[in-house]
ROFITI-612431 format. One line per 4 residues: number of its first residue (from 1); their letters; for each residue x, y, z of N, C-alpha, C. Coordinates in steps of 0.05 Angstrom, whole numbers, padded with zeros to 5 digits, m for minus. Atoms other than C-alpha are relative to their C-alpha. Layout:
N
NUM	a	X,Y,Z,X,Y,Z,X,Y,Z  ...
! end
This chain:
133
1	mrtl	00019,00004,m00020,m00070,m00012,m00631,00019,m00006,00032  m00012,m00003,m00022,m00021,m00031,m00577,00015,00020,00014  m00011,m00035,m00007,00007,00044,m00571,m00025,00004,00018  00023,m00007,m00016,m00068,00059,m00552,m00004,m00009,00022
5	vvls	00007,00009,m00023,m00073,00016,m00500,00013,m00005,00022  m00025,m00016,m00021,m00013,00028,m00464,m00002,00028,00010  00007,m00029,m00004,m00029,00105,m00472,m00024,m00002,00024  00020,m00003,m00012,m00094,00087,m00439,00004,m00012,00022
9	mvgc	m00006,00002,m00031,m00070,00058,m00379,00015,00011,00014  m00019,m00019,m00010,m00018,00104,m00365,m00020,00024,00010  00012,m00032,m00007,m00073,00161,m00370,m00016,m00013,00029  00015,00009,m00029,m00114,00114,m00313,00014,00002,00016
13	fiaa	m00016,m00001,m00020,m00055,00105,m00272,00005,00029,00010  m00006,m00027,m00010,m00039,00187,m00275,m00028,00002,00014  00026,m00014,m00015,m00118,00200,m00261,m00006,m00018,00028  00001,00015,m00031,m00113,00144,m00197,00013,00018,00017
17	gasv	m00023,m00014,m00021,m00054,00181,m00168,m00008,00026,00005  00014,m00026,m00013,m00088,00247,m00165,m00018,m00004,00011  00025,00006,m00005,m00149,00224,m00142,00003,00004,00033  00004,00002,m00023,m00171,00225,m00074,m00016,m00029,00007
21	eakp	00012,00021,m00001,m00189,00155,m00047,m00027,00001,00018  00020,m00004,m00017,m00262,00143,m00021,m00005,m00001,00028  m00003,00008,m00030,m00248,00115,00051,00029,m00003,00011  m00022,00005,m00009,m00196,00110,00096,00011,m00029,00001
25	wgtp	m00014,00028,m00003,m00146,00051,00095,00012,m00011,00029  m00015,m00009,m00023,m00115,00076,00161,m00012,00013,00024  00009,m00030,m00013,m00124,00131,00210,00006,00017,m00007  m00004,m00035,m00001,m00143,00201,00209,00034,00008,00007
29	lpgy	m00027,m00022,m00007,m00073,00247,00212,m00014,00024,00016  00009,m00031,m00013,m00097,00306,00261,00027,00016,m00005  m00032,m00022,m00010,m00052,00367,00258,00006,m00001,m00036  m00008,m00002,00027,m00051,00363,00169,m00031,00003,m00016
33	qcmm	00023,m00008,00016,m00094,00384,00116,00008,m00005,m00036  00003,00010,00023,m00104,00368,00042,00004,00033,m00024  m00008,m00014,00019,m00070,00424,m00004,00000,m00011,m00028  m00002,00005,00022,m00070,00432,m00081,00027,00010,m00013
37	lnit	m00024,m00015,00009,m00008,00454,m00124,m00014,00024,m00022  00010,m00027,00006,m00021,00521,m00145,00017,00007,m00032  m00012,m00007,00029,m00002,00513,m00221,m00018,00000,m00019  00018,m00004,00025,m00037,00522,m00290,m00002,m00029,m00018
41	eqqs	00002,00029,00018,m00065,00465,m00331,00018,m00006,m00016  m00029,00000,00024,m00005,00480,m00381,00019,m00020,00018  m00025,00020,m00017,00039,00459,m00327,m00004,m00025,00009  00007,00018,m00005,00003,00408,m00306,00003,m00029,m00017
45	mdts	00000,00015,00025,00004,00371,m00369,00031,m00002,m00006  m00027,m00002,00012,00079,00389,m00378,00025,m00025,00016  m00006,00030,m00021,00116,00315,m00354,00030,00021,00012  m00025,m00016,m00001,00181,00368,m00350,m00004,00019,00030
49	fhvw	00007,m00016,m00026,00151,00414,m00296,m00004,m00014,00023  m00001,00007,m00027,00157,00399,m00226,00003,00021,00021  m00002,m00020,m00027,00148,00433,m00160,00013,m00019,00024  m00012,00008,m00018,00200,00410,m00112,m00008,00003,00028
53	aqaa	m00008,00003,m00031,00204,00387,m00039,00021,00004,00010  m00022,m00005,m00008,00256,00409,m00003,00007,m00010,00024  m00006,00022,m00032,00296,00372,00062,m00007,00026,00017  00001,m00010,m00025,00294,00440,00099,m00011,00026,m00016
57	psak	00020,m00023,00014,00251,00511,00088,00020,00019,m00012  m00021,m00012,00021,00306,00536,00042,00002,m00003,m00028  m00005,00010,00029,00307,00545,m00035,00034,m00017,m00004  m00030,00011,00000,00385,00526,m00019,00001,m00032,00014
61	aprv	00006,00030,m00010,00364,00460,00016,00000,m00022,m00025  00001,00023,00015,00375,00392,m00015,m00033,00001,m00007  00037,00017,00008,00313,00371,m00060,00000,m00032,00004  m00002,00024,00000,00288,00314,m00043,m00018,m00021,m00015
65	gwvg	00023,00012,00015,00236,00294,m00094,m00019,00021,m00010  00022,m00021,00005,00174,00331,m00127,m00026,m00012,00009  00025,00010,m00010,00102,00332,m00101,m00021,m00006,m00014  00020,00002,00020,00042,00307,m00130,m00022,00025,00001
69	avvp	00024,m00019,00007,m00023,00344,m00145,m00016,00012,00028  00014,m00001,m00020,m00051,00332,m00072,00026,m00003,00023  m00028,m00002,m00017,00001,00353,m00018,m00015,00003,00027  00009,00003,m00024,m00009,00336,00057,00013,00023,00011
73	vrsp	m00002,m00034,m00003,m00004,00408,00092,00009,m00007,00027  m00001,m00001,m00026,00016,00423,00168,m00028,00017,00000  00027,m00021,m00003,m00049,00453,00197,m00003,00004,00030  00003,m00019,00011,m00058,00506,00221,00027,m00001,m00013
77	ehtv	m00019,00001,00011,m00008,00514,00168,00026,00018,00011  m00019,m00008,m00014,00064,00525,00189,00021,00008,m00027  m00016,m00013,00019,00108,00569,00143,00026,00014,00006  m00031,m00014,m00017,00186,00585,00155,00010,00007,m00031
81	ngfa	m00008,m00013,00021,00219,00628,00098,m00010,m00003,m00022  00012,00005,00020,00167,00621,00052,m00011,m00028,m00009  00009,00036,00007,00160,00538,00052,m00018,m00001,00029  00020,00009,m00021,00102,00508,00086,00014,m00031,00003
85	eglf	m00006,00029,m00011,00115,00444,00125,m00021,m00018,m00015  00024,00024,00008,00078,00380,00092,00021,m00033,00003  m00005,00028,m00010,00091,00305,00091,m00004,m00009,m00024  m00005,00019,00032,00118,00258,00031,m00017,m00023,00009
89	ptgr	00014,00019,m00005,00077,00196,00023,00013,m00022,00015  m00012,00022,m00024,00132,00158,00068,m00009,00016,00020  00000,m00021,m00039,00122,00207,00129,00015,00012,00005  m00018,m00020,m00002,00175,00244,00116,m00005,00034,m00002
93	tvwi	00007,m00029,00005,00172,00320,00132,00015,00011,m00018  m00010,m00012,00026,00191,00365,00073,m00014,00031,00005  m00004,m00026,00005,00184,00439,00051,m00005,00003,m00021  00008,m00010,00029,00142,00462,m00006,m00002,00023,00000
97	sanm	00005,m00025,00000,00145,00535,m00027,m00030,00006,00000  00031,m00001,m00009,00075,00562,00003,m00010,00015,m00025  00013,m00004,00022,00068,00603,m00059,m00006,m00024,m00025  00008,00014,00008,00057,00542,m00092,m00018,m00023,00003
101	lrpy	00026,00010,m00010,00003,00514,m00055,m00022,00019,m00001  00012,m00018,m00003,m00064,00530,m00053,m00030,m00015,00006  00019,00025,m00009,m00136,00497,m00017,m00004,m00015,m00019  00006,00022,00015,m00161,00434,m00036,m00026,00005,m00013
105	knas	00024,00002,00011,m00213,00437,m00084,m00009,m00022,m00027  00006,00024,00024,m00249,00381,m00134,m00011,00013,m00019  00010,m00021,00016,m00264,00417,m00196,m00022,m00025,m00011  00022,00015,00010,m00305,00356,m00221,m00024,m00014,00025
109	dpna	00026,00004,m00022,m00343,00340,m00153,00005,00020,00024  00003,m00025,m00020,m00352,00407,m00112,m00004,m00008,00031  00014,00013,m00031,m00383,00366,m00052,00027,m00019,00016  m00020,00012,m00017,m00312,00327,m00042,00013,00008,00012
113	rcai	m00015,m00008,m00016,m00271,00335,00015,00029,m00019,00000  m00030,00008,00001,m00200,00318,00026,00008,m00011,00029  m00005,00002,m00027,m00172,00288,00093,00030,m00019,00001  m00023,00009,00002,m00098,00260,00108,00001,m00029,00022
117	errp	00000,00020,m00016,m00089,00193,00137,00032,m00018,00001  m00024,00013,00009,m00033,00143,00154,m00009,m00030,00002  00006,00028,00011,m00039,00075,00128,00010,m00026,00012  m00007,00015,m00020,m00027,00013,00163,00032,m00006,m00008
121	dgri	m00028,00007,00002,00038,00002,00125,00019,00028,00009  m00018,m00018,m00004,00064,00067,00149,00005,00025,m00016  00002,m00019,00023,00049,00109,00089,m00023,00023,00006  00023,m00015,00002,00009,00170,00086,m00014,00006,m00031
125	gtyd	00019,00004,00011,m00052,00174,00047,m00023,00022,00003  00017,m00023,m00005,m00110,00223,00033,m00027,m00023,m00006  00028,00007,00003,m00191,00206,00030,m00017,00023,00003  00019,m00013,m00004,m00252,00231,00029,m00019,m00004,00023
129	pakg	00018,00018,m00021,m00284,00227,00093,m00030,00009,m00004  00022,00001,00005,m00348,00249,00072,m00019,m00023,m00015  00012,00021,00012,m00361,00191,00033,00000,m00032,00023  00001,00024,m00024,m00352,00143,00098,00021,m00021,m00002
133	p	m00019,00023,00010,m00311,00084,00113,m00012,m00017,m00011
! end
């Protein structure tokens, strides 16, 4: 029974981490849009599969970590050498292989929208502007 509770809690955290918040905590961040990872359902379930963010727009640049399911990307999209300019939650500029990104779409709620914000603690987040503050 204990294992079931732990797994349920883990599932909730994963689902919450991939969702778009209902309202902004901070201020909208113009010049960025939400994109999603262009991966299969099987890849999204594979804990060993990651889409890496690079320090510069090159496959040879140092990896700075992997990106989440929803990615803040420069708008209009700024692509260099096949890498799109994006933001990490810390606010750091990173580069993601452009072919690993696709436009944002919420499969469970087709009316959901996504916008980027800078939160009071300086971190970058997402919210649904249609749901209001």
